[in-house]
N, C-alpha and C positions, 0 to 999 in steps of 0.2 A: 862626690864631687868629681872623682876621676872618670866615672862613667859619663858624666855630663861633658867634661872636656873632650873625652874620646868621641862622643856623639857629635859635639860641635865640630871637631876635626873631620869626621866622616861627612857631615852635612856640607862643610866647606869644600871638601874634595869632590863630593857628588855634584855640587853646584858648578864648580869650575869645569869638571869633565862634561857635564851636560851642555854648558855654554860653548865650550870648545868643540864638542861634537856637532852641535846645531850649526855653528858658524862655518864649520868645514863641510857639512853635508848639504847645506842649503844654497850655495851660491847659484847653481843653475836655476833653481826654482825662483829665487829672488830676482835674478836677471830677467826671467820670463815675465814675472809680475811687474817689474819696473817698466818693461816694454809696453805694458797695457796702459800705463799712465793712471793707475788706480792707487788709492791709499790702502794701507794695511786694513783699516776698518772696512772699506768697501770689499776688499778681497775676503775678509772674514765673513761678511754678510753673504757673499756668493756661496761660500762653503756651508754656512748655516742653512741657507735656503735650500741647498741640495738635500739636506736632511729634514728640513721643516717646511716643505712646500705648502703654500697656502697659509702661512703664519700671519697673524695680525701685527700691526706696528708696535703695539705695547709689548708683546712677547719678544719681538726681535730687538727692540730698543733695550729691554732688560737683559737679553742675552749678550748684547754688545756693550752693555754698561754705558749707554749714552742717553741723553735727554731726548724726549720726543721731537723737539724742533731740530736737533742735530741729526736725528735719524731721518727725518724728512729730507734734509739736504743731501744726506748720503744716498738715499734712494733716488732722489731726483736725477742725480748724475748717472746712476746705473740705468734708469729708465731712458734717459737721453741717449745713452750708449747701446741701447737695445739689449741689455743684459738681464734686466728685471722688468716685469710688468705688474701693474696693480689691477685688482678687480674688486668691485664692491661685493661684500659678503651677502649672498642671497638670503641668508637667515636673518641678517641685521644690517640694513643698508647704511647704518652709521659707521660700520667698520670696513676697513679696506684690507684685503688679503694680498700677499705678495708671492710671486712665482718667478722662477727663472724662465727666461725666454729660451728658445732653441739655441740662440747665440750664446746665452749665459751658460747653458748646460755644456755646450761645446768648449767654451772658454775654461770652465772649471775642469772638465775632463782633460784638456790639454795641459793645464797647470799641474794637475795631478800626475799625468803621464811623465812629464819632464822630471818632476820631483821623485817619482817612483823609480825611474830608470837609474838615477844617481844612487838612491838608497840601495837598490838591488845590486849595483856594482860593489858598493861598500860591504853589504852583507855577504856577498859571495866570498869574501876573504875570511869569514868565520866558519869554524867547524860546526857540525850539528850540535854538539854539546854546548858550544858557546852560544849558538842561536837559541837553544832551549833556555839557558840561563838568562839571556837577554829578554826573551818573551816573558819569563816569570818576573823579572825586575820591572819591565815596562807595565805589566799588569798591576803590580804593586803601586807603581808611580801613578798610573791612571786612576786606580781606586782612591789613592790619597788626594789626587786632584779633584775628583768628584766630591769627596768629603768636604774639601775646602770650599768648593762652589756652593754646596748646600749651606754651609755656615755663613757664607757671604751674601747669599740670595736675600733680597728684601722679603719681609713677611708677606705671605699671601701669594707669592709668585711661584707657580709650579711649571716645570719644564717637562 
């Protein structure tokens, strides 16, 4: 029982530190995003499309955890803003593939540049040893996140 209580305390401390860190390191990036007039889901889709160019609506809706009609509305606005384009799948004309436009790629790159500059300033205050520990801890956190995503993924969906 003591181990469980200690673990709960560590989880609580990790949670609060992560939230505090994110809220203090993200302001410039969030300000940049707000200026675009996009929702967080639309922004997430832009970043997903950067890694999943040409993905179909079903996969993207699953990755964003939204219903297909909601996904369509999300994409409609991005298409109107010339950030995303749709193309009919040449292998199966019933499917539509999604791609970032040049404007979309530039927008994602600028959002990333602003966020990265802030994080690099923060990380410059850490020693090499501290950076090594941070990288190890972030790798562990990422691995745990992937495991949870696999557990939560609907049956039959592969990413």
